[in-house]
C-alpha positions in Angstrom: 77.2 93.2 105.7 76.0 90.0 106.1 78.5 87.1 107.1 76.9 85.2 103.7 78.0 88.5 101.8 81.2 88.5 103.5 81.8 84.6 102.3 80.6 85.4 99.0 82.9 88.6 98.6 85.9 86.4 99.9 85.2 83.4 97.7 84.6 85.7 94.5 88.2 87.9 95.3 90.1 84.8 95.8 88.8 81.9 93.8 86.4 83.5 91.2 87.8 86.5 90.4 85.6 86.6 87.0 82.3 86.4 89.0 81.0 89.0 91.2 79.9 88.3 94.8 76.2 89.1 93.9 76.2 86.7 90.9 77.6 83.8 92.9 74.2 81.7 94.1 74.0 81.3 97.9 73.7 77.4 97.2 76.2 76.8 94.6 78.2 73.6 95.1 81.9 75.0 95.2 83.4 71.8 95.0 81.6 70.5 92.0 82.1 73.6 90.2 85.7 73.6 90.5 85.9 76.9 92.9 86.9 75.4 96.0 89.7 72.6 95.7 91.2 71.3 98.5 94.1 74.1 98.9 91.8 77.0 98.8 89.6 75.2 101.2 92.5 75.5 103.5 93.0 78.9 102.7 89.3 79.3 103.1 89.2 77.5 106.8 92.5 79.9 107.6 90.3 83.3 106.9 87.4 81.9 108.9 89.8 81.6 111.5 91.5 85.1 110.8 88.5 86.9 110.3 85.9 85.5 112.9 88.0 83.3 115.7 86.3 80.5 114.4 88.9 77.7 116.2 89.7 75.7 113.0 92.4 74.2 114.6 90.8 72.7 117.9 87.4 71.4 115.8 86.2 68.2 113.4 84.8 69.9 110.5 82.4 68.0 107.5 83.3 68.9 104.3 79.6 69.5 103.7 79.8 72.3 105.9 81.7 74.5 103.5 80.4 73.1 99.8 78.2 76.2 99.3 78.4 80.3 100.1 75.6 79.5 102.3 76.8 76.7 104.4 80.2 78.2 105.4 78.3 81.3 106.6 76.6 79.2 108.7 79.2 77.2 109.7 81.2 81.1 110.9 77.9 82.1 112.4 77.9 78.9 114.6 81.5 78.5 115.5 82.9 82.2 115.9 84.1 83.5 118.9 84.4 87.2 118.1 84.1 89.2 114.8 87.0 91.1 114.2 
């Protein structure tokens, strides 16, 4: 399973339960659609840190990096230190 697949699965399970992971477009704007809110974005970042050991507490994060599943996967792949 790719990072993008993991991201889409996590997002649909936690924040869009009526959507299947394969039904979530890679480039959908998660903020504009309301799938991600400020609270769910924090939860997403905690998941990135826990699952992929992304050091989210010690880095500056541009909200645009988390705007689509594709960008989130790229953010993880760029910053992870060890895959769980």
